[in-house]
C-alpha positions in Angstrom: -24.7 13.3 7.8 -22.4 14.6 5.1 -18.5 14.1 5.3 -18.0 17.7 5.7 -19.8 17.7 8.9 -17.8 15.0 10.2 -14.7 16.4 9.3 -15.8 20.0 10.9 -16.7 18.3 14.1 -13.4 16.3 14.1 -11.4 19.6 13.5 -13.4 21.3 16.4 -12.7 18.4 18.7 -8.8 18.6 17.8 -9.0 22.3 18.3 -10.7 22.2 21.7 -8.3 19.3 23.0 -5.4 21.6 21.6 -6.6 24.6 23.5 -7.1 22.4 26.7 -3.5 21.2 26.5 -2.1 24.8 25.9 -4.0 25.8 28.8 -2.7 23.0 31.1 1.0 24.0 29.9 0.2 27.6 30.6 -0.9 26.9 34.1 2.0 24.6 34.7 4.5 27.2 33.6 2.8 29.9 35.6 2.8 27.8 38.7 6.6 27.0 38.3 7.3 30.6 37.6 5.2 31.8 40.8 6.9 29.2 43.1 10.4 30.3 42.2 
């Protein structure tokens, strides 16, 4: 496996986890807003 491939998979993993964190934060903000 070339190093570029591993780098690519790592960046993809980081991107997906970042996306998940952003989604969770948005959901939390929405629930707080909707409750008030």
